[in-house]
N, C-alpha and C positions, 0 to 999 in steps of 0.2 A: 852169362846166365842170359836170359831172354826174360824180363817180367813185364805186365801190362795187368792195370785194372782194365775191369768192364763193367761200368757203374751203370746201376738203373734208376734215375732220376725220380720215377713216380715213388717208389717203393723203397728209394735211399739206401737199396742194396748194392754190395759189391761183391765181382767176383773176381778172382785171380786167377792166372796167365801165366807158366811158368814155362819158361823149356831151358834144354840144355842143346847149343847148336852144336857142339861137336859130337852129339850122339845121335842127334836127331826127335830127339822122345820131350814130352811135354804130359803136364801137368795143367786143370783145371781144380780150383777151390770152392767149393759153394754156387754151382751152378744151378741158372734157373732153366726154366723149360725150354725156352727157345733157343736149343742147343744148336741151331746152324750157324750161331756167329762165332760159337768158339772153333766150329769146324773150320769155316773158311779164313779166321784170323792164324789157323794149324799150317794150314796150306798156304799160305801168306807166306808165310815166316819158311817153307819149308819142314813143318815136322808131324808129327804123328803125335796123337793123343796116347798113352801108355797108361797114365794114370789119372781115377778121380778120385779126391776126398773131399770130406764134408766136416766142418768143425762138429756139428752137433744136427738133433733134430729141429729143424727151422718152424717156426708157429707164422712165420711173417710171409710166405710165398711158400709152394708149391717145386718142391725140389727139382733140377734137371739130370740128377744124376745116376738116377735109372735109364731115362731116355737117351743120353751120350752113353750109359755102358752096350746099350742096343747097337747103336750104331759104331763103334769102336772096336768093342770087346777090351778095352781098358779095366786094369785092374781097379776095384773101389780099395778105399781106405777109408776106414769107417772106425770111430769109436766104439770097444767094447769095455767101458770106464766106468758104464753107469749099472743103477740095478737092474734086477729084472723086466719093470718095466721103462727102461730105456735103451732096450733096442733095436736093433732094426731085423723085422720081420720077412723083408721079402728077399733076400740073398739069395735064397732058394726055389727061387720062381721066375726063373728065366722067360721070357716068352720062347714057345715050344718046347720048355721043359728043363729042366738042367738048373746049376748053379751060377751066376753072375763068378768070374775070377774077383778073387776079394781078399783081402789081410784085414783082422782084426786090430786094434791097438789099443794100450794099454800107456799109461807113464812109464815113458822113457823108449819107446818103440822108436824105432827110424826105418827107413826106408829112402830110397833112390831111385830118383827120374833121371836118367845119366850120370852126369858128375855131379846133380844137386841132391844133397843130403835134408831128408826132412826130419823132425825130431819131437812127437807127441808130449806137452804137456796138460796134462790133466787141470781143467781149471773149471771148476765146479762152481756153480751159485746162480749163472744165469739157469741153466740145466745139469743136472746130476752128472749127464755123459760128456759134459762140454771138453773138448780139447781145445789147445792151441798148438800150430807149430813153428820151433824153431828152423829156420833154412838157412844152410851154410852150401856157400860154391863152393865145393870140392875142387869144379875143375878148372877154379880162377887161383888156386891155392891156398882157398885160405882153410884154416884149420878151427875158425870161429864163426858163429853164425853172423849172417847181416842182418838179418830181422827177424821179426816175430807174426805171425797171422795170428790177430787176435781170436777173430769171429764177433759174438756176442762178448765177448771177455770183458775187454777195455777199448771205450770207444775214444776219440780224440776229445776230450772236455767233460767225459762220463766213463759207467761203467753199465753193464749190461745189466737192466732191470731184475731181480730174483723173485717179483710175483707173481711170474706166470705160470707157474705151477697151480697158483690158487685160481688165479683171475679169470687165466685163459683155458687151463686142463681141466679144473675145476677139483683139483685136488684139495681138499678143505684141508686149512693151519699148515698149511706147507710156506708161506710167504715169508716169516719170523724166520723160522728154520733155513731155508735156502738162503736168506741174507744173509744168516752167520756164517752160513759155510762158505759164503764169496767173501767175506771177509779175511776168512782165513786164506782164500786165493790172492788175494789182494798182497799178504804176504809176500808172498812165491812174488810175485810181478815186483814187490817193491827190489827185491834182490836181484833183480837183471840190470846189466851193466847200461847204463845210459844211454852209450853209442847206438843200441838198437833201434834200429826202423820199426814203427808200429805199423802195422795192415790193418785194418779192422773190418769188421763185415758189413756196417751202416754208417750212414751219415746223418746231416740233419735234417730231421721227417720223419723219420724211423720210431714206431711204436717203440722199439725194445730197448729204449733211454728214455730218460725226462728232458736231456739239456746237453745232445749231441754236436758237434761242432760243427760247421761248414765245411771247416778243411779237412780231408778227408784223408791224410796221413800226417805219423809225428812221429816223435821219438820218445826211448822210455825215459830219459831224463828232464823230458819237456813237461810230459805227463805225470813226473813228478813231483816240478816245480806247482802245473797249472789246474791239474784236473780238480775236481770244486770234490768229487766223490772218491777218490784218492787222499784227498786232503782230509775230508769227516773220519776215511776208518783209521788215521791218527789217532784219535781224540776214543781210539775203544771201540770193541762190538758192539756196546751195548746203544752208543749215540749213532755209530755207522747206521745199525738194522733201523732207527728211527726214523734217522737220514736221509738214507736210500726209499725208502718204502712211502715217505710222505712228498705228495705231488705226483706221484705216479697217476700219468691217463688208465682209463679204462681202455681194456684191449679193444682191438675190433673185435668184431663175432665171430670170423670167420677163421681169426687163430686157432681156434682149438680143431676145427674142421683140417687145417693146414698140419697140424701136430699129430694128426691122425692119421689124415693121407700117407704122411711123408714116413713116420714109423710101421706101417701097411705095405706100403708100395703105391706110389703115383701110377695116375693110369697113363699107361704109353697113349704117344698121340701119332707117331709116326711121321705126320706132317701137320702144320698150321690149319686150321679149320679155313675153308672159302667160304664164306657167306655168300649167295647170290642176293643181285636187286630183285627188290618182289614188288608184287603191287601195294594198292592202299587195301584192297578188298583182301587181300589176303592177309596184312599184318591185323586189321580191324576184326577179324573174324577168329585170331589165336584165341586159345582158351586161357581166358583172365586167369584163374587157375595155378598150370600148366607154365606159362610163358611170361617173360618178363619184358616192359620193351623198355630200353634204354636211349630217352631224349637228351641228346648230345649240346642241344642250343643254349643259347644264353640264357640266361633265367629271364629276363625280361618277358623274352617272346614266349618263352614256354609258357609263362604267367597269363600271357596274351589268348594263346590255345594250344592245346596239346593233346594226343588221343588217350581217351578213357582208361586212367590204367594207367599212365606212363610215368616213369621214374626221368628222373634229372639229375643226371652225372653228366656234366661235361668233363672235356679230355685235358681236366687239369691235373694236376701233381694227386689229385685225390682219389683220380678215379677207380683205380683197382683196390684200394682201402673199400670203398664205398660199394663197389660193384660187389666185391666178395662177402660184404655186411648185411646188403639188400638182397641178396637173389641166392636161391638155393643152388647146387651144383646139377640138379637133375633138370630143371627149368631151361626151356626153349628161350634163347634169347633174340628180339630184334634189336634194329638199331635204327635211331634216327640220325645220318650222318653222311656230312660230303663224301664222296669215293676218294678221294686222295687220304682219306683218314681211318677209311675200315683196315688195313693193315695194322697201323697203331694200336685201334681199338680192339682187335683180336688180341694183339701180342701182349697188353695188358691184361685178359680176360682169361687167358690159357697161364699167365702166370702164376694166376690164385683160383686154379682150379674150375671155370666157369667154360668148358669144351664145347657146351650145344649150341652154338651160334649158327642160328637157323638162315639169318638172311637180314638187308637191311633195305631202308627208305631214304631218298634224298631230301635235305628238310623241303626241297622244290613239290614235292609229291604230297606235301601237306596242304599247297596252295587247294586242290580239290577238296579236300574235307571242310575247307575252310569255308572255304566258299556253297558249300552243300550244310552249314551248320553241324558239321561233326566231331568237331573238338570241344573241349571243354575248358575255362578259363580257372585260377588259384588267385584270388583275393589276397592283394597286398594293402595292410593298413597300418597308419602311423602310429604313433605314442599316442594323440589324442586320443585319435577313435579309440586304440585300447583303454585308455583310463574310462573312457565315458562307458566302455564295455563292461568294463570292471565293476565300477559304480553301478552298474544296474544286473549286476550278477549274470551277462549273459554270454560269459567266456570263460572257458578254462586255459589259464597258462600253462604251455610245457616248454621247459628252459633244458635244451637239448645240448648246453656246455659239460662239461666235467663235473664230478661229484667234489672237486677240491674248486675248483670257480664257484660253482653255486652255493659252496658255505662260505664263501667271501661275503655274498653278497645276489639275492635277488629279489625278483618282483612277490610280492604279500600273496602267501598259498599258493604258488607255482609248483608244478609238480617238475622232476631231474629227473631225467634216464639221457645218458649221453647217448650221440647222433647216432656212433658205433654200434651202441649194443641195443638199439630199439628194436628190430626184428622180433628178438625170442621175446620181447616184453611186449608186444602189442596188447596183450589180452590184458595188463593189468590197467591199463588207462580206460578211463571213464569216459561214456558215450552220452551222459546226460548232457554236454555243453558242448558248444564248439571249442573245439582248440584254435589257440594263439600260439604259436610257435615262433621262438625264437634263440638265438645264440648272442655272441658277444659283440658280432659286427658282420653280421648277416653272411656268413660266408660258410658256416656248417648247417644252418637252417632251412637254406631252401632245399636241398635234397633229403633233409626229414621231414617236410613238411609235405613233399611229391608222396612219398613213402606211406605217410599217413594218410592220405589220399589216395593214392592204391588201395588200402586196407579201408576206405568207406567210412571216415573220417570225414567231419565237415571241418574243416582247416581254412584258416588266416593266418598269411606271416607278417612278422612283425617287423617292416621296411628298415634298415639300419640296426637292426640287432640292439641289444641292451645299451649301445652307444646312442641313439635316437632316443631312447625312454629318460637318460642323465640328461641328455645336450637338450631336453624338454621342462626342466628340474623336477620330475619324480623322481619318488625314494625309493629305493631298495632296503630291503632285510637282513640279518646273518644269523 
C-alpha cells in the first residue's frame, strides 16, 4: 500500500492519497481544488485514480472532488448518512450532462481500491453526515484495519467543533444538539483498538477545532491518553457539551458559502486562472464596488502608501482565510505582488472559491503612483496617543479579537467584532467618530483596519495591539 499525505499549510488541511501498487489503482480523500498535484503524484507512482472520497461536506475550503472526477472519471464515495439537508446535490450534474460515477455510503459500508478496503464509520457531531474510514491493506495479508481517516471527527489533541451548523451555516440552536451527538460518536472512538493510526483532516491553525496539535498523525491509544476533548467527554455528556463549546473562535465569514457550494456543486475550473501583468492605469480605474485590490506588501510599507481602497493581505498562512472572509466570489481581484508569487496567490484564492483573478501589479509599479501622489496612507497611533484621543472623546475603539478574548479584558467602551466576521457586520459600526482598530498583538488588526478603510471609515491602527496598551500601564475592563 502506498500512503501519502498532501498538506496545505495555510488552511491546515490534509488530503490523503492511497494507492494499491498490485493493481495500479489509487484513491484521494478530501481533495482541494488544485487537483493537478494529485494527478502528478499518481503519474509519478505509476497509478491511476479510480476513486475519490470525502469525509463530509467541508466548510473551510472548496472541494476538488468534482474537478477531479471530471478529469479522471473516478468513482465518488460520499456520505449518505446525514439528514435531508446534508446530502450532495450535484452528483447528477456532470459537465455535458449525466451523472458522475458514485456510491453513497452509510454506516458499515465498504469499498475497495485494488486490494485496499475502506469501511465507512458514521461519526456525526461536527456535521450530521460525517464519515470516518477504517483502512485495511488486504493485499498485504492484513485482516484488520491499519488506521482510521478521521476527517474533522478526531484531531491530534482535539475533536471537530460541533457549533458550525449554528455559527457558520446559520442553523440557530444547533450547537448544543450537535455537541451532544459528538459526545456519543466519541464513545465509539473510545472502543477502537489503541494500535490504530489516526489520520485527521486538519492540524494546528484550522478553525475546525480550538486546540489542534501541530503533529499531524497519532494513534487511537495516544489520543485516549492525551486528547483534552476526549478527556472532557469522560466527565459525562453535560460537562462535555459545556467544555467543547467554550472558547470556540468565530468561524470565518466564508465558511457558510463553502458549505453551500460544496453541497450544491463547486464551480469547475478546468485550469488555474492565469492573471496577466497590468498597467497601473488599468488597476486604478477598476470599479471599486465590483473589484478588490489585494496588496500583499508588508504592513509598514502599506501604511506609508497604497492604492485607494486596497486590502492588506500579505501572503502569510492567514491569506486564504482572510481573502475568503473579505472578498465576495463575484468580485474581480487585482493583486499587488511580485512575479514569482503570483501562482501561490492564485492557488490560495481558488481553494476558497475566489476565481476571478483579473491581473496583477508588481510593487515596483506603485512607484509611479507614489511620485504622482496617487497613493493614500493609513495612520498608526501609539497607546499613549489613543489614550489622549479617548479622553477627548475623539475616537471609537474597535477590538477585532474573538468574543472569548474580549470578555477576558478589553478597553473601556470598545466594540467587538472578530476580524474574520467583519464584512457582514460593517453596517453595525457607527461612523460618528474615527475608528481605532486593534487586536492582541497587531497580527490580525492590520487587515481589518485596511478593510474598514476600504469601506470609507476613517481608521487609525493601534501599533503593537493590546500588548502595547498594557505595556503603557493602561487598564482594561472585563
